[in-house]
Structure formats: structure tokens, C-alpha cells
N, C-alpha and C positions, 0 to 999 in steps of 0.2 A: 209862412206858416202864422195863423191868424188866433189868437185868443179873444173868445167867447165871452161875455160878462154879461149873466141875466139878473137885473135889480130894477129898482127905480127908480125914478129921477134924481128925489134928493135924496143924495145915500154919498155921505162925506166920506165914511169909510174906503167904498171905490175909488172914490174921487183918489184918494192916495195912491192908489195899488193904480188906474191906468197914468198919474203919473211916473210912477217907476218904472213903468213898461215905454211910454214912450219918450222916457228919457235913455230907454235902452235900446230904444228904436226896435223895439220889440212890436208887431199890427196888432191889433183892436179894434174890436168891436162890442158896443155896450147897445143894449136894447134891454125894453122893459116888455114882455110874453102879454100884458095889459095894453097894448096897442096892438097886437094884431087880433082880426086885421086892422089894415090902416095904415099908417106910417108906419110901422112891420110887416112885410110882406115874405112868401116861403113858395118854395116848388120842390121836388120831389121827384122821380122818375127812378121806378126797378125795371128797369130793360134788359134783358139775353143776360141773366145772372150779374147783372151788376146796378150799381145803388148809386144816382147822380144828384144831390141835393143843393138847393141856394139858396140863402136869406138875405133879404134887402130890409137895410135901418139906417136912418140918416142920410140917405144919400150915397150909403155903398153895399155894394154888392159881394159876399164873401161865399164860394164854394164851400159847403161843408167837408167835402172829401179836405179840403186845405186848413180843418179847423185842427190846431195846435192843445185846448185844454176849453174847457170851458167851467166858469167858475158861476156857480147856482149863490148869488150874495142875497139877497133879498126881491125876488122876480115879483110882481102884481100879477095876479089874476088872469087868466087867457081872454082877452075878449071883453075885458070891463070896463072900457071905455070908446064902445061904438054908442050908436044912440040907442039901439034896440037892445040892447045885453039878455043874456037868457043865460039858462043852466043849460044847456042844446047849445047852444055856439059856443059858450065856456070849456066846454067837453071838448068839442069837436077843434077847436084852436090847441086845447091843451096837449089832446093826442097824436094832433099833425107836428107839433113843433116838439115835443119828448121828445116824439114816438120817434122821428128823424134823425133828433141826437143821437137818440140810441144806437142809429146805425151807423152810424161814424167812428173810427177808432179813435177818438177826443180823449182824452185823460180828465175826470170827473173831482170837481171841488166843491160838493158832494155830490157822489152821485144820489138822484133822485130817489133811488129805490133804500139806497142806507140813509139819507138825511131821514125820510118818513121813519123809519125804526126806531132811526137814535134819536127822534121828540118823543119819544113814550117814558115816561119819568120813573115809570115801574120799573123797566125795561133797562135804563140806566142804574137806579142801583145795583138791580140784579149785578149788569155785567162789572160794573165796581166793584161788588164784594167779588167777582173771579180772578177781575187784576187785579186782588191784593190793595186795594184804595182802601181807607178807614173811616165807615159808613154811618152817622151815628143811627139807633135804634128808629126803626120808623114802623108807621102803622098807615096803611091803607084800607079804608073799611067803610061800611053800610050797616057794622051792627053798633048799636048804642052802647052794649054790654062792652062788646070788645073793646071801644073808646075809653070804657071806664076802670076798665081792669087794667090797660095800657098805662091810663093815666096814674094808676096806683104805684103801678113799676119804675115808671118817671113823673114825676110830679112835675118837674118845669119841664112844660111839652113850645113849641111851638104849631102853628096850622100855615100850609102852603095849597094853593092849586096844585090837581093833577097834573094838567094840563099847561100850567105856566100863565095862560093870557084871557083873557075875555074876549071871546070871540064878537065884537062891535066892531063895525069901521069904524077907523083905524083901532086894530088893537090896543085891549087896555090893558095895560102889565096890570096884576093884583098881588098887593105887599104881602111877604112873608110876615104872622103876627105871633104877637106871642097867646098862649089860651090863659084866661082864666083861672083861679085856681078854685072858683066854686061850678066852673062848667059843667054840666050835667051829661051835655056830649046826645039828649035826644033828637033834635035837629040830624047828628049824623047817617039819618034813616032815610033821610029824603037826597041825598048824593053822595058820592064816594067822598070822602075825607080822607085827608092827609096827614097826621099826625106826626111830628119826630122830635125829639129829645136836642131840647137846645144845648146848641153848646156853647159856653161861656169864653165864648171870643176875645181875644187881644187882636185880633188884627182878620181883614179879608185878606184873600190870595183871588188874585186873574192871571192865571195861567194859560196861557196862548201857544196849542201845538201848530208845529205848519209843516208836515210832511215829518220830519225827522229834528226840527228846529224847534225848541223848546225856548221861549220867553216868561217869564214869572214877574206876577209886580205885585205889592205888598202895603196894603190902608192901613196903620194903624189904627186901633182902637182909642179916644181919646180918656183921659181917666177920668174927664166930668160928663162920657156923652151918655144921653140918656137909655137907660137898660129897656125901654120901650121900643127903641130903636133897633131891631136885628135885621133889617131890608138895607144893605148897603147901597139900594138903588135907589131908596127915600129916607136916606141917612139923609141932615142937616148938619155934620161935618166937613169941613173944610182940607181934612189932615191930607197931604197930597199923597198920589201910589210912587212907591217908589219900587227897584227894582230889584230884586232877591235872589239868590241860587235856592233852586227847590232841591231837598232832599233825593239820594237817588235811590229811594225805594219809591219814593213819588215819580221819578221820569220813567224806573222801568213800568210803575201800574199804568200811567197814561200811555207809554207807547204800546200796552199790552193791550186796554181799552179801544185806541183809536185803530187798530190792526185787528181786531173779532171785531170791532163796530163796522172795519171796512170803510173806516172816512179817512181823506187828507188833513181836515182842518176841525178843533176841536178847541171851543173857550169854557176852560173847566172852572169852578167857582170851589173854593174849600175855605172854609172856616178856621183860622188856628186858635188854639187854646192855651193856658197858661203852663202850659207843659211843649209847648211845643210843636205838636201834633199837628198833621194840618187834614181837616176833615171832608170828607167828597160830599156837596151837596147836588151838585148838577157838572153839564158837560151842556155850551148851546153848542150846534153842529155850525150854524151861521152866526156865532156872535159879534162884534163889534170889537173889535180891537183900536180906533182911531182915538179913544179918548187915553188908554193904555200908552199909544206910542207917545199924543201930545205932552203927557205931564212927564216921563220918565224916559223919552231919546228912545226907546230899543225899536230897530230896525222890522217894526213886523209888516208892515205893509211890502219891505224888501222884498222878504221873504216868502211873500204870496205871491212876488208879481217872479221872483225866479223858480219856486213849484209851476207856476203858471206857462214861463217860457221853455222852461226844462223838456228837453229832447225825445223822451222815454220814462217809462214807468218809474215810481218814487213811492219805494214799501216800508211802511217805516222800521227800526231792527226790531229783533227780537226782545232786545234786552238793551239797557241803557248805556252799556257800553262803548257801542258804536255812534249812538247819537249825538248828533251838534248840541249841545245844550251852549243858548248863547243868554239865557234869565238876567246878568247883571251886566250884560255889556254892551253896550247900546250906541 
């Protein structure tokens, strides 16, 4: 049985997992939907009540009925590398590839339908609340007066994009920024704006959950850190990430979140305040973990490879009691 990885060519995170699978002798095929049609080819037939499909990539032919699992890591847009690309061809290629893969019994990390839903930030916040994960006071609005009232209640705010990234090619991350005290919020009327109470954090937390395995890492905020640098992705600090144990209620909340979201993988970002409370910021259903593994030594790639190579369904536990927690053991 073969593991299929859908991702772009330059993906160090996927490279780490491929190395683990190769080392275990698990067959793996890696392809980018951007190369379909062309370097990637497919065929599928539905005859006499039976589906038979095949994929060709990198000189290898694999039967779709022989797929053990599919990791949707960071795939390119279907048909985007053809000589004459078009929205129509992209739709045709995407429908063919993902429609056929949906026709198999392969396990997904993560299923495209669940992944698409999980990218919506407002839904993430709602699901985090339902999962009893602490969520900073947040407002998403196009009403300037609502923003002003919110700022009166929570004077120290940050602003961040609702979608997470600017839709240019390649996508550009938009940093979280502090809101100036004199802001009048008139511009809120021109587009949905996400305002959130700033957590006076003493550390950033990245928690990576693979099936029932958790690895948490902590990056302390230095005493001389610039108070305007609220986004760890753009901070100039060279403080390293270190393994940390996740509080039991966070473990329980994370597993509840992933179960409700129907996800097998999630990269959670939290902000730790002065009291040690972990505040939920977001969950990236396809977030990178390579930089965390390199700095902490946590075997996250091994956890992903094990999940992809497992023969049966993997259902996260309903509570933290049966979970494999591996935060500080790498």
C-alpha cells in the first residue's frame, strides 16, 4: 500500500516525512497537482459497479485502489504549469484528481472538505470556544462604531487579516499589528476587520497535533523585546524554541477541536500570558513543523509518517486520558 503526498516541489517539511517513510520501507509517491496534465497523468474508469484509477508521476504508476493514505500538504493549483493555463482547465483537472481520490478508501491528512472549512478564522474561533480553549476577546466587523465601542472596552488591541494571507502569487503573509490608541476605525467600513485583545505574552506556543500525538514547543519573549513585535513570524528575536508540556485542559481542548473539525493534523498557535494561561490564536490545518523539529528535536515527521503508514482509521480520543502526549520527549 502506497502513501500519496500532494505538495509543491520546494517543501522541506514534506522532505522530512518522505525520508521517514523511505527509511521504514513504506512506498510513497509525491506529486504536485500543478503538474497535471503534463508530468502528472491520471486515468479512472467506473465500469460494472467498480472504480479503477491510476496516477502517474515521476516515472511511477500507482493504482488508486492501492493508496493507503493521502497527505494534502501544500499542493499547487491544478493545471497551473501548462503552456496555456485557464480557469476552466484548472477546474477540470481539480475535479478529476480530487474527485477520483475521493473515490478511494484512502485515509486523508486532511480531507479537502474538512481542510477548506478549517481555514475560516471565524469558525476556528467559534470551534475553539466550544472546545473550551481560551480565546481572547475578538471582533470581526465592518461597522466603524462597533470597532470604536470594542476599543473602548479593550483599549489594547491588535489587528489581523480574517483570511490569514494576501491572495497574491506567491501568497504573502500579513503580520498581526498593534492598533494605535488614536485610531478612529473609519476604514473598517471598507472591508471586514478582525480586532483582538492583545495578550501581553511572555511566550509563544506552537502545538502540533498528529492524530493523538501532541508535541508542544515554547519560544520565550525576551525582556528587551520590541513591544510592537506581536507576530512571532516577523519578530527579530533569536530565542530558540524549546519543548514544553501542554496543560491537561489544553490537551483535552485540542483533541476536541480536531475531532469536531474532522482533522487528523493541526498546528496550533497560542500566546502564553504572565499567569501561564495559553490563549488560542489559530489552528493551521497544514502548518509547517520543520523549524520546530529542527530546534527542539521533537520527532514530528516520524509521527506524521507513522499516521500515514498506519493500516486503519485513526480517531483522536474524546479526552486527553488516552492520548499519546509527547511534548517534551524528542
